[in-house]
C-alpha positions in Angstrom: 113.3 86.0 114.9 114.2 87.5 111.6 117.4 89.6 111.5 117.1 93.3 110.9 118.9 93.1 107.6 116.7 90.4 106.2 113.6 92.3 107.5 114.8 95.4 105.7 115.3 93.4 102.5 111.9 91.9 102.8 110.3 95.3 103.5 111.8 96.6 100.2 110.6 93.7 98.2 107.1 93.7 99.7 106.8 97.5 99.3 107.4 97.1 95.6 104.5 94.8 95.1 102.0 95.7 97.8 101.2 99.0 96.1 99.9 97.1 93.1 98.7 93.8 94.5 96.6 92.8 97.5 98.6 91.2 100.3 96.5 88.0 100.1 97.8 87.5 96.5 101.5 87.3 97.5 102.8 83.9 98.4 106.3 82.3 99.0 106.7 81.5 95.3 106.0 85.1 94.2 108.2 86.5 97.0 111.1 84.2 96.0 110.8 85.3 92.3 110.9 89.0 93.3 113.8 88.4 95.8 115.7 86.2 93.3 116.0 83.5 96.0 115.1 79.8 96.3 112.3 78.5 98.6 114.8 76.8 100.9 116.6 80.2 101.3 113.3 81.9 102.0 112.4 79.4 104.7 115.9 79.6 106.2 115.5 83.4 106.7 111.8 84.0 107.1 110.0 80.8 108.2 106.7 81.7 106.5 105.0 84.6 104.8 102.8 85.0 107.9 105.9 85.2 110.2 107.6 87.7 107.8 104.5 89.9 107.5 103.8 89.8 111.3 107.4 90.7 112.2 107.5 93.4 109.6 104.3 95.0 110.7 105.3 94.8 114.4 108.7 96.4 113.6 107.1 99.2 111.7 104.6 100.0 114.4 107.1 99.5 117.2 109.4 102.1 115.6 106.6 104.7 115.5 105.1 103.6 118.9 108.4 104.4 120.5 108.0 108.0 119.5 104.4 108.0 120.6 105.4 106.9 124.2 108.5 109.0 124.5 106.8 112.2 123.5 103.1 111.4 123.9 101.4 114.3 122.1 103.7 114.7 119.2 104.6 111.0 119.1 101.0 109.8 118.9 100.4 112.3 116.1 103.4 110.9 114.3 102.2 107.3 114.8 98.7 108.1 113.5 100.2 110.1 110.6 102.4 107.1 109.7 99.5 104.7 109.9 97.4 107.0 107.6 100.2 107.5 105.1 101.0 103.8 105.0 97.4 102.6 105.3 97.5 100.6 102.1 100.8 98.9 103.0 99.6 98.1 106.5 96.2 96.7 105.3 98.0 94.6 102.7 100.3 93.2 105.4 97.3 92.3 107.5 95.7 90.6 104.5 98.8 88.6 103.9 98.8 87.5 107.5 95.2 86.5 107.3 95.7 84.7 104.0 98.6 82.6 105.5 96.5 81.9 108.6 93.7 80.6 106.5 95.9 78.4 104.4 97.6 76.9 107.5 94.2 75.8 108.9 93.2 73.9 105.7 
């Protein structure tokens, strides 16, 4: 499990690049360069790009899903609005997860 602080830092780093690049094009080497950290440091905090992407996506959806379940009508609207607004970011995270999954099967 990635700590909340590390997840927040990763979110900020990925948000910077996912607007201009597809998620499948981001790898550990690029992430480390953007984060100004070494590969051992990355693996100590995140495990893999797939783990990082998955936990980040789940955290973002969980935050909005909480509102959806606590105030169903308004909360569901907020969740869908968030997903629409952040569509590109979410799709890029999913692409990153899929890319990592594919590389692990090789």
